[in-house]
KEKOL-44504 format. One line per 4 residues: number of its first residue (from 1); for each residue x, y, z of C-alpha. Coordinates in steps of 0.25 Angstrom, whole numbers, plus 2048, in hexadecimal, padded with zeros to 3 digits. Example, Ala and Ser with C-alpha at 12.3 -4.5 7.8 and 13.67 -1.06 7.14 Angstrom:
BEGIN
1	831,7EE,81F ~ 837,7FC,81D
! end
This chain:
BEGIN
1	DBA,98E,BA6 ~ DC3,994,B9B ~ DC6,98C,B90 ~ DD1,98F,B86
5	DCA,989,B78 ~ DD5,98A,B71 ~ DE0,982,B76 ~ DED,984,B6E
9	DF8,97B,B68 ~ DFB,973,B5C ~ DF2,966,B61 ~ DE3,96B,B60
13	DDD,968,B6C ~ DD0,967,B74 ~ DCD,969,B82 ~ DC2,960,B86
17	DBB,96C,B8D ~ DB9,972,B7E ~ DB6,965,B79 ~ DAB,966,B83
21	DA6,973,B7F ~ DA6,972,B72 ~ D9E,964,B73 ~ D93,96B,B7B
25	D93,977,B72 ~ D8F,96F,B68 ~ D93,977,B5C ~ D9C,96F,B4F
29	DA1,97E,B4C ~ DA6,982,B58 ~ DAE,975,B5B ~ DB5,976,B4D
33	DB8,986,B4F ~ DBE,981,B5D ~ DC6,977,B55 ~ DCA,981,B4A
37	DCF,98B,B54 ~ DD6,981,B5D ~ DDD,97D,B4F ~ DE3,98A,B4E
41	DEC,988,B5A ~ DE3,98E,B63 ~ DE1,99B,B5B ~ DD2,9A0,B5C
45	DD4,9A6,B4E ~ DC6,9A3,B48 ~ DC9,9A9,B3A ~ DD4,99E,B39
49	DCB,993,B40 ~ DBF,997,B37 ~ DC9,994,B29 ~ DC9,987,B2E
53	DBA,985,B30 ~ DB7,98E,B24 ~ DA9,993,B2B ~ DA0,9A0,B2A
57	DA3,9AC,B33 ~ D94,9A7,B39 ~ D98,999,B3B ~ DA6,99C,B41
61	D9F,9A6,B4C ~ D94,99C,B4F ~ DA0,992,B53 ~ DA8,99C,B5B
65	D9B,99E,B62 ~ D99,990,B66 ~ DA7,990,B6B ~ DA6,99E,B74
69	D98,995,B79 ~ DA0,98A,B7D ~ DAA,992,B83 ~ DB6,98E,B7A
73	DB7,99C,B74 ~ DB7,9AC,B77 ~ DAB,9B3,B75 ~ DB3,9BC,B6C
77	DB8,9B4,B61 ~ DC5,9B7,B61 ~ DCB,9BF,B56 ~ DD0,9BA,B49
81	DDE,9BB,B45 ~ DDB,9C4,B3A ~ DCF,9CC,B39 ~ DC5,9C9,B2C
85	DC0,9D4,B27 ~ DBD,9DC,B32 ~ DBB,9EB,B2E ~ DC8,9F1,B26
89	DD1,9E6,B2C ~ DDB,9E2,B21 ~ DE1,9D3,B21 ~ DEF,9D3,B24
93	DFA,9D3,B1E ~ E00,9C4,B1C ~ E0E,9C1,B1C ~ E14,9B6,B13
97	E17,9AE,B20 ~ E08,9AD,B22 ~ E06,9A6,B15 ~ E12,99D,B17
101	E0C,99A,B24 ~ DFE,997,B1F ~ E05,98F,B13 ~ E0D,987,B1E
105	E02,983,B25 ~ DFF,974,B21 ~ DF2,975,B28 ~ DED,981,B20
109	DE4,983,B14 ~ DEB,98F,B0F ~ DF7,989,B08 ~ DEB,980,B01
113	DE2,98D,AFD ~ DF0,994,AF8 ~ DF1,987,AEE ~ DE3,988,AEA
117	DE2,998,AE7 ~ DEE,996,ADE ~ DE8,98B,AD5 ~ DDB,995,AD4
121	DE3,9A1,AD1 ~ DEE,99A,ACA ~ DFA,9A0,ACF ~ E03,99F,ADB
125	E00,9A8,AE6 ~ E08,9B2,AEA ~ E0D,9B8,AF7 ~ E03,9C2,AF7
129	DF8,9B9,AF1 ~ DFC,9B0,AFC ~ DF8,9BB,B05 ~ DEC,9BF,AFF
133	DE6,9AF,AFF ~ DEB,9B0,B0E ~ DE2,9BC,B10 ~ DD6,9B6,B0E
137	DD9,9A7,B15 ~ DDE,9AC,B22 ~ DD8,9BD,B22 ~ DCA,9BA,B1C
141	DC9,9AB,B21 ~ DC5,9A7,B15 ~ DC7,997,B13 ~ DCE,992,B08
145	DC3,98B,B01 ~ DBB,999,B01 ~ DC9,99F,AFB ~ DCA,995,AF0
149	DBC,999,AEB ~ DBE,9A7,AEE ~ DCA,9A5,AE4 ~ DC3,99E,ADA
153	DB7,9A8,AD9 ~ DC1,9B3,AD8 ~ DC8,9AC,ACB ~ DB9,9A7,AC5
157	DB6,9B7,AC7 ~ DC3,9BD,AC1 ~ DC1,9B2,AB6 ~ DB3,9B5,AB5
161	DB7,9C5,AB4 ~ DC4,9C5,AAC ~ DC4,9B7,AA5 ~ DCB,9A9,AA5
165	DD8,9A7,AAD ~ DD6,9B6,AB5 ~ DDA,9B4,AC2 ~ DD8,9BC,ACF
169	DE1,9C2,AD6 ~ DE3,9C1,AE6 ~ DDE,9CE,AEA ~ DD2,9CC,AE1
173	DCE,9BE,AEA ~ DD2,9C7,AF5 ~ DC8,9D0,AF3 ~ DBF,9C6,AF1
177	DC2,9BD,AFE ~ DBD,9CA,B05 ~ DB0,9CB,AFE ~ DAD,9BD,B00
181	DB1,9BE,B0F ~ DA9,9CB,B11 ~ D9D,9C1,B0B ~ D9E,9B6,B14
185	DA4,9AD,B0A ~ DAE,9A5,B13 ~ DA8,997,B11 ~ DA9,98E,B04
189	D98,98D,B06 ~ D96,99B,B05 ~ DA2,99F,AFA ~ D99,994,AF1
193	D8C,99B,AF3 ~ D92,9A7,AF0 ~ D99,9A3,AE4 ~ D8C,99C,ADE
197	D86,9A9,ADF ~ D90,9B1,AD9 ~ D90,9A6,ACD ~ D80,9AA,ACC
201	D84,9B7,ACC ~ D8D,9B7,AC0 ~ D83,9AE,AB8 ~ D7B,9B9,ABB
205	D83,9C5,AB9 ~ D87,9BE,AAB ~ D76,9C0,AA7 ~ D74,9CE,AAC
209	D7F,9D4,AA6 ~ D7B,9CD,A98 ~ D6C,9D2,A9B ~ D74,9E0,A9B
213	D7C,9DE,A8E ~ D89,9DB,A95 ~ D91,9CF,A91 ~ DA1,9CB,A90
217	DA3,9CE,A9E ~ D9F,9CC,AAC ~ D99,9D8,AB5 ~ DA2,9E2,ABB
221	DA1,9E3,ACA ~ D97,9EE,ACB ~ D8D,9E7,AC2 ~ D8F,9D9,AC8
225	D8C,9E1,AD5 ~ D7E,9E6,AD0 ~ D7B,9D7,AC9 ~ D7E,9CF,AD5
229	D75,9DA,ADE ~ D69,9D7,AD3 ~ D6D,9C8,AD3 ~ D69,9C8,AE3
233	D5E,9D0,AE1 ~ D58,9C4,ADA ~ D55,9CC,ACC ~ D52,9C3,AC0
237	D5A,9C5,AB3 ~ D4E,9CB,AAC ~ D4C,9D6,AB7 ~ D5A,9D9,AB5
241	D59,9DD,AA9 ~ D4E,9E4,AAB ~ D55,9ED,AB3 ~ D5F,9EF,AA9
245	D55,9F2,A9E ~ D4F,9FD,AA6 ~ D5E,A02,AAA ~ D60,A05,A9C
249	D53,A0B,A99 ~ D54,A15,AA5 ~ D63,A17,AA3 ~ D66,A15,A95
253	D72,A0C,A99 ~ D76,A02,AA5 ~ D77,A07,AB1 ~ D7A,9FC,ABC
257	D75,A04,AC9 ~ D69,A0A,AC1 ~ D65,9FC,ABE ~ D6A,9F6,ACC
261	D5F,A00,AD2 ~ D53,9FB,ACA ~ D57,9ED,ACF ~ D58,9F1,ADC
265	D4C,9F7,ADB ~ D44,9EC,AD7 ~ D4A,9E4,AE1 ~ D45,9ED,AEC
269	D37,9E9,AE6 ~ D39,9DA,AE4 ~ D3A,9DB,AD5 ~ D44,9D0,ACF
273	D3C,9C9,AC4 ~ D38,9CF,AB7 ~ D2A,9CB,ABA ~ D2A,9D5,AC7
277	D30,9E0,AC0 ~ D27,9E0,AB5 ~ D1B,9DF,ABF ~ D20,9EB,AC7
281	D21,9F3,AB8 ~ D12,9F0,AB6 ~ D10,9F9,AC4 ~ D18,A04,ABD
285	D10,A03,AB1 ~ D04,A05,ABB ~ D0A,A0F,AC0 ~ D0A,A17,AB2
289	CFD,A15,AB0 ~ CF8,A1A,ABC ~ D00,A28,AB9 ~ D09,A26,AC6
293	D14,A31,AC8 ~ D1F,A28,AC4 ~ D18,A23,AB8 ~ D23,A2C,AAF
297	D2F,A21,AB5 ~ D24,A15,AB3 ~ D23,A18,AA5 ~ D31,A18,AA4
301	D32,A0A,AAB ~ D26,A05,AA3 ~ D30,A09,A95 ~ D3A,A02,A99
305	D32,9F6,A9D ~ D2B,9F6,A90 ~ D39,9F8,A89 ~ D3F,9EC,A90
309	D33,9E3,A8E ~ D33,9E7,A7E ~ D43,9E3,A7E ~ D40,9D5,A86
313	D35,9D1,A7C ~ D3D,9D4,A71 ~ D49,9CC,A75 ~ D40,9C0,A78
317	D3B,9C3,A6A ~ D47,9C1,A64 ~ D4D,9B5,A6B
! end
């Protein structure tokens, strides 16, 4: 027997048979998704329903599968009204009427989101700005809470790079939003965990730059990419400094790609602490003493290590 799970109309109603099937399914998520779909007037738009639920994609898919098993949804999910991040698809060209309709919806969180974004940016959003914000809300289907966190993060990043009072423009916020969406940052919990990692990286970034004699500015994007990779690999600051010293010894100036190659090689060998690297250096000494073919390269490394340790010792004595 075919059951129409989405009952149209202004009243959210549920048939007895549909209720029985939901109860038999025993899935709270399936029941919530069913209600969210009903609340949209019978239009099975998963993106729109999920704006109310604020779930991850995995949780949404699990709930929909439970509805399918209960005979309350088609096996193939209905295509969303606007495809999200599929291939080279571009967001739709929203019209002023689209924004006005959403702003006039007494149950939509969008008007409140607009007010909060304006407060955080310290300005009234233009029509173009509102269309950009609506793209994040409707096309990317990001919850209002996530968008607020995104805007605050963009403000902090702009001030970190360019000084107090500097505010990001909406195109910059849009670019960051698409990046977050690709990273799966579509819940407040995921965003908060990501921001904790970013805060730790910012702190570590300053320490690494200081080792290289860079002060008074944040890392540029290319430098930040390298430093982030080294932090993810699990290197101690002392080992990063060691790689920096070796780079200067070999290249006579700073070369980020060369330094990155040193650290990647150590990472592949499982050398992440000063003790592990120095232990490896003792093997180089043994190779040189045995007169192996690469003794010339090994002796260069020994010279570099001796110079580094001498500088370290002089620094300690000068404290």
